[in-house]
ZAMARGU-4260 file (C-alpha; in steps of 0.2 Angstrom, whole numbers, plus 5000, padded with zeros to 4 digits):
<rodrens>
0) 5000/5000/5000 | 5007/5017/4995 | 5010/5030/5008 | 5003/5047/5006 | 5013/5060/5016
5) 4998/5072/5015 | 4985/5061/5024 | 4995/5047/5032 | 4994/5054/5050 | 4999/5038/5058
10) 5016/5038/5049 | 5020/5055/5057 | 5021/5048/5075 | 5038/5045/5082 | 5044/5027/5078
15) 5050/5016/5092 | 5056/5030/5102 | 5045/5032/5116 | 5035/5021/5128 | 5017/5024/5133
20) 5021/5040/5142 | 5031/5054/5135 | 5046/5058/5146 | 5058/5073/5143 | 5076/5069/5139
25) 5087/5065/5154 | 5103/5075/5151 | 5119/5064/5152 | 5130/5072/5165 | 5147/5076/5159
30) 5162/5073/5171 | 5166/5088/5181 | 5183/5096/5183 | 5184/5088/5200 | 5181/5070/5194
35) 5190/5072/5178 | 5207/5069/5186 | 5205/5062/5203 | 5220/5060/5214 | 5225/5041/5214
40) 5222/5032/5231 | 5238/5031/5240 | 5244/5015/5247 | 5253/5014/5264 | 5270/5020/5263
45) 5277/5003/5269 | 5269/4994/5255 | 5272/5007/5241 | 5285/5003/5229 | 5297/5018/5226
50) 5302/5020/5208 | 5320/5026/5203 | 5319/5044/5197 | 5323/5039/5179 | 5309/5026/5178
55) 5296/5038/5186 | 5300/5051/5173 | 5298/5038/5160 | 5281/5033/5167 | 5275/5051/5168
60) 5281/5054/5150 | 5272/5039/5143 | 5256/5045/5152 | 5257/5062/5145 | 5261/5056/5127
65) 5247/5043/5127 | 5235/5057/5134 | 5240/5069/5121 | 5237/5056/5107 | 5220/5051/5113
70) 5215/5069/5115 | 5220/5072/5097 | 5210/5057/5091 | 5194/5061/5101 | 5178/5061/5090
75) 5170/5078/5086 | 5151/5080/5088 | 5142/5075/5073 | 5128/5087/5066 | 5119/5076/5053
80) 5111/5084/5038 | 5096/5073/5037 | 5089/5079/5021 | 5104/5072/5011 | 5109/5054/5012
85) 5127/5058/5007 | 5128/5069/5023 | 5120/5055/5033 | 5133/5042/5026 | 5147/5054/5030
90) 5142/5056/5048 | 5140/5037/5050 | 5157/5034/5042 | 5165/5046/5053 | 5158/5039/5069
95) 5162/5021/5063 | 5180/5026/5061 | 5181/5034/5078 | 5172/5019/5086 | 5185/5007/5078
100) 5200/5016/5085 | 5192/5016/5102 | 5188/4998/5101 | 5207/4995/5098 | 5210/5002/5115
105) 5200/4989/5124 | 5211/4976/5117 | 5226/4985/5124 | 5221/4981/5142 | 5231/4968/5151
110) 5224/4954/5160 | 5220/4962/5176 | 5213/4953/5192 | 5201/4968/5194 | 5190/4963/5179
115) 5193/4980/5171 | 5196/4972/5154 | 5179/4964/5154 | 5171/4980/5159 | 5179/4989/5144
120) 5172/4976/5133 | 5154/4980/5140 | 5157/4998/5136 | 5162/4993/5118 | 5146/4984/5116
125) 5136/4998/5123 | 5145/5010/5111 | 5140/4999/5097 | 5122/4999/5102 | 5121/5018/5104
130) 5129/5020/5086 | 5116/5007/5079 | 5102/5017/5087 | 5108/5033/5080 | 5109/5026/5063
135) 5091/5020/5064 | 5085/5037/5070 | 5095/5045/5056 | 5086/5035/5043 | 5069/5039/5051
140) 5073/5057/5051 | 5078/5057/5033 | 5061/5050/5029 | 5053/5064/5039 | 5063/5077/5030
145) 5059/5071/5013 | 5041/5071/5018 | 5042/5089/5023 | 5050/5093/5006 | 5037/5084/4997
150) 5022/5092/5006 | 5030/5109/5003 | 5032/5105/4985 | 5013/5101/4984 | 5008/5117/4993
155) 5018/5128/4982 | 5010/5121/4967 | 4993/5123/4974 | 4996/5141/4979 | 5002/5145/4961
160) 4988/5136/4953 | 4975/5144/4964 | 4984/5161/4962 | 4984/5163/4981 | 4996/5177/4986
165) 4990/5181/5003 | 4990/5173/5020 | 4971/5175/5022 | 4967/5166/5006 | 4980/5152/5010
170) 4972/5148/5027 | 4954/5148/5020 | 4959/5135/5007 | 4955/5118/5015 | 4968/5108/5005
175) 4982/5120/5008 | 4978/5122/5026 | 4979/5103/5029 | 4996/5103/5020 | 5002/5117/5031
180) 4997/5108/5047 | 5005/5092/5042 | 5021/5102/5037 | 5022/5109/5055 | 5018/5092/5063
185) 5032/5084/5053 | 5044/5098/5058 | 5040/5095/5076 | 5043/5076/5076 | 5059/5079/5066
190) 5066/5090/5080 | 5061/5077/5093 | 5072/5064/5083 | 5086/5077/5083 | 5085/5078/5102
195) 5085/5059/5104 | 5101/5059/5093 | 5109/5072/5105 | 5105/5061/5119 | 5114/5047/5111
200) 5129/5058/5107 | 5131/5064/5125 | 5129/5046/5131 | 5143/5040/5119 | 5154/5054/5123
205) 5153/5050/5142 | 5157/5032/5139 | 5172/5037/5128 | 5179/5049/5141 | 5178/5036/5155
210) 5186/5022/5143 | 5200/5033/5137 | 5205/5038/5155 | 5204/5020/5161 | 5215/5015/5146
215) 5228/5027/5150 | 5229/5021/5168 | 5230/5003/5162 | 5246/5008/5152 | 5253/5017/5167
220) 5249/5003/5179 | 5262/4992/5170 | 5275/5004/5177 | 5269/5010/5193 | 5258/5005/5208
225) 5245/5015/5217 | 5232/5018/5203 | 5214/5016/5209 | 5207/5003/5197 | 5191/5000/5208
230) 5186/5018/5205 | 5186/5015/5186 | 5175/4999/5189 | 5163/5009/5200 | 5162/5023/5187
235) 5159/5011/5173 | 5145/5002/5182 | 5136/5019/5184 | 5139/5024/5166 | 5133/5008/5159
240) 5117/5009/5169 | 5114/5028/5165 | 5118/5027/5146 | 5107/5012/5141 | 5096/5019/5127
245) 5079/5015/5135 | 5063/5022/5127 | 5059/5033/5142 | 5077/5041/5141 | 5076/5045/5123
250) 5058/5051/5122 | 5055/5069/5119 | 5038/5078/5123 | 5033/5086/5106 | 5025/5100/5116
255) 5042/5106/5122 | 5047/5109/5103 | 5046/5127/5097 | 5041/5124/5079 | 5037/5138/5066
260) 5019/5143/5067 | 5007/5138/5052 | 5007/5157/5047 | 5026/5158/5046 | 5026/5142/5035
265) 5012/5149/5024 | 5021/5165/5021 | 5037/5157/5016 | 5028/5145/5004 | 5018/5159/4996
270) 5034/5169/4993 | 5043/5154/4986 | 5028/5150/4974 | 5028/5168/4966 | 5042/5165/4954
275) 5035/5148/4949 | 5027/5146/4931 | 5010/5137/4928 | 5009/5126/4913 | 4994/5118/4904
280) 5002/5101/4908 | 5002/5103/4927 | 4985/5096/4929 | 4990/5081/4918 | 5006/5078/4927
285) 4997/5078/4944 | 4984/5065/4937 | 4999/5054/4931 | 5008/5055/4948 | 4992/5049/4956
290) 4991/5034/4945 | 5010/5030/4948 | 5007/5031/4967 | 4992/5019/4965 | 5004/5007/4956
295) 5001/5011/4938 | 5017/5017/4929 | 5011/5015/4911 | 5010/5034/4908 | 5025/5039/4918
300) 5034/5042/4902 | 5021/5057/4898 | 5027/5066/4913 | 5034/5083/4909 | 5038/5088/4927
305) 5042/5076/4941 | 5037/5081/4958 | 5045/5075/4974 | 5029/5064/4977 | 5030/5057/4960
310) 5049/5053/4962 | 5045/5044/4978 | 5031/5033/4970 | 5042/5029/4955 | 5056/5024/4967
315) 5044/5012/4976 | 5038/5004/4960 | 5043/4987/4954 | 5046/4992/4936 | 5062/4987/4928
320) 5063/5001/4915 | 5059/5019/4917 | 5057/5030/4902 | 5056/5048/4908 | 5061/5057/4892
325) 5049/5071/4893 | 5058/5078/4908 | 5069/5093/4903 | 5075/5096/4921 | 5075/5087/4938
330) 5080/5094/4955 | 5094/5087/4966 | 5080/5080/4978 | 5071/5071/4963 | 5088/5064/4957
335) 5091/5058/4975 | 5075/5049/4976 | 5076/5041/4959 | 5093/5034/4964 | 5083/5023/4976
340) 5073/5015/4963 | 5078/4996/4961 | 5076/4995/4943 | 5089/4991/4928 | 5087/5005/4915
345) 5084/5023/4918 | 5081/5034/4902 | 5082/5053/4905 | 5085/5058/4887 | 5076/5075/4889
350) 5089/5082/4900 | 5100/5094/4890 | 5112/5099/4905 | 5117/5090/4921 | 5122/5100/4936
355) 5136/5092/4947 | 5124/5091/4962 | 5111/5082/4951 | 5125/5071/4944 | 5131/5066/4961
360) 5114/5060/4967 | 5109/5052/4950 | 5125/5042/4949 | 5123/5035/4966 | 5110/5024/4958
365) 5114/5005/4959 | 5106/5001/4942 | 5115/4995/4927 | 5110/5007/4912 | 5107/5025/4911
370) 5103/5035/4895 | 5106/5053/4894 | 5106/5056/4875 | 5100/5074/4877 | 5115/5080/4885
375) 5125/5092/4873 | 5140/5095/4884 | 5147/5087/4900 | 5156/5098/4914 | 5171/5092/4923
380) 5162/5091/4939 | 5148/5080/4932 | 5161/5069/4923 | 5169/5066/4940 | 5152/5059/4947
385) 5150/5048/4931 | 5167/5041/4934 | 5162/5034/4951 | 5146/5026/4945 | 5145/5007/4947
390) 5133/5004/4932 | 5138/4994/4916 | 5131/5005/4902 | 5130/5024/4899 | 5123/5032/4883
395) 5128/5050/4879 | 5125/5050/4860 | 5120/5069/4860 | 5136/5074/4867 | 5145/5087/4856
400) 5159/5091/4868 | 5165/5086/4885 | 5176/5095/4897 | 5177/5080/4908 | 5182/5067/4894
405) 5196/5060/4905 | 5183/5054/4917 | 5173/5046/4904 | 5189/5037/4899 | 5192/5032/4917
410) 5175/5025/4918 | 5176/5015/4902 | 5194/5009/4906 | 5186/5001/4922 | 5175/4990/4911
415) 5160/5001/4907 | 5151/5002/4890 | 5151/5020/4884 | 5141/5025/4869 | 5146/5042/4862
420) 5146/5051/4845 | 5159/5045/4833 | 5168/5062/4834 | 5171/5059/4853 | 5174/5041/4851
425) 5190/5045/4840 | 5196/5055/4854 | 5192/5042/4868 | 5199/5026/4860 | 5217/5030/4860
430) 5216/5037/4877 | 5207/5021/4883 | 5220/5011/4875 | 5234/5020/4884 | 5225/5019/4900
435) 5223/5000/4898 | 5241/4998/4893 | 5247/5007/4909 | 5236/4997/4920 | 5242/4981/4912
440) 5260/4986/4914
</rodrens>
């Protein structure tokens, strides 16, 4: 069953983030200055081993060096840009790398009788759980954000078609009013997800701080006695309990969110709709999109404009081929959504130019065949994006010149099948031969 962002109110509720009651976030307490560097518990002087000056200096030097190295590698707070999958992936990759380096510290711990090594492994497991939860929420927030863009796209088109240029008329239109309220509601829930991720970030930072401090003491413990390992165990026990991502701890009361008013949203969309043009085909495009969203893609090739809703429904279709040759332009968000379509052949022969931003999202598609025979020229930036595509066949038969020809050469040399006019082919073939020869040697 297709999901309509405009009317599916149930989908707008937070997903698996709260229990029956809504509980405000519990802030994770950061270690205070007093607890950050507590003085080690001194052993009785009769039992304390006194180190020679040279060895003591070596121990202190090692501790300082390790502490500085850990500080330099400490992870920076991540601010995910949810609307863009690439941004989500960059945030995820960054934290995976940080998590990997911290996991290595757990393996450094010696076999100690106090059980600190086992406790460090528990911390590693909880850090992985926190990261997994954050990735889940990032995906949910991404869907919410796209839903907001989609609703705004519909509202702007309705405002333009109805020739509405005032707040009073916009609020009197029932269909537009419903869109405005749903946009506001989605913005509120998107912000609750953001706060849940902030809780996860804070919990992860506290665990990493405790873990790194314990790791330094474990290294120094091989050279000196008197370090209070029991203190670390006690702090870990408290943090492991406090940082568990339970529903009540991650839930946020939507009433605490200061969202933009409906009036403010309406005014912004009215201003954005003013430069938009209205064409005779707008009504027909809307009819075709409704058919596509109901599962019938037979007339998808007649679309002359593809809305965000239409792109979503096409991405969810089971069609193997999409021929969208009447589209003369697509937005980056439309390209991003089309890249999620699990089909095989995508035809966009009506596009005469390809911006680097659109190319970056379009060539993230995992299909095998793209036709862009309407392109007259190819920029260096767009060529770079093409060079990284994992597909098998690329058609550019309308290309007259390419500033990024070296990237086409690179893509074809890697095994892709490239179709270009004969004039360009004569330029590409010797270059591909040279590239292949260099790789063989």
